[in-house]
N, C-alpha and C positions, 0 to 999 in steps of 0.2 A: 627778145622780149624782156621787159622789166621784170624783177623778181617781185613776188608778191607776199606781202605780209598779210596774214588773215587776223582780223580784229573782230571781236564780238562786241556789239552795241546795244543798249537797250534803247527803245524809242516809245513814247506813248502810242496807245492804239491808235488815235487819230492820226498821228504823224506818219506811222508805219502805213497804215491804210492809204494815207495821200501819196507815199512814195510807191506803193505798189500801184494804184491807180495812174500815176504819172508815168511809171515806166511802162505800163501797158500802152497808155496813149502814144508814148514816144517809140514804142517798139524796140525798147532796150531792157536791161536788166536794173534792177533796183540798186546794184553795186554802181553802175554807170551814173544813175540818177544822183546818188550821193556823192560820187566822186566830182560830179560837175558842180553840185552845192558846194562842195568843199573849196573847189577852184575858185568860184565866185565869192565866197566869204574871204577866202585870202586875198584876192583881188580888190575887194573893197577895202579890206582892213589895210592893205599897202597903201591906197590912195589916201585913206583917212589919216595914217599917220604921216604921210609928206605934206597934207594940208595942215594938219595941226603943228607938226614940226616948223613950218614955215620955211621948209627947206626949197629946194629947187623943184617946185611943182611940174615945170615942163618936163623934165626928166622922167620924174614919176608917171606923168601922164603917157609919155611915150613908150616907157617900159609895160605899163599896164595895157595900152592898146597892142603893143606888138605881142604880147603874151596871149591876149585874147584873139587877135587875128589869128595866130598860129594855131590856137586850140580850134577855132572855127573851121580853118582850112582842113586840119585833121579829121574833125568831126564830119565835116561834109563829104570828104573823100571816103571814110569808113561807110558813110550811108549810101554813098553811090557804089561802092564795092560790094555792100550787102544786098543792094537792089539787083546788081548785074548777076550775083550768085543766085538769088530767087528767080530771075527770069530765066537763066540758063539751066536751072532745075525744073520749071516749068514747062520749058520748050522740049527737055527730054522726056518728060511724062506723057507729053502731048505726042510724041512720035511713035 
């Protein structure tokens, strides 16, 4: 498991409420919502930097897509594993 650095941040009340509501709707933690938001921000920044620099946009796009695909696969697998755990707990309680 990766090491964790705790960081305290201040959010406007409406943003904090939105983060909590989104986390509840997605059945995850606020930490996970903010982590995903940061990843998406970094991805967008990397793409905009490549576009504005006139550099090799195809390589930047390929990197962006690969990072996104890998992250989505990990997220999907984590969701499936969580669902399987919930189902097995429910089955044990029903027995």
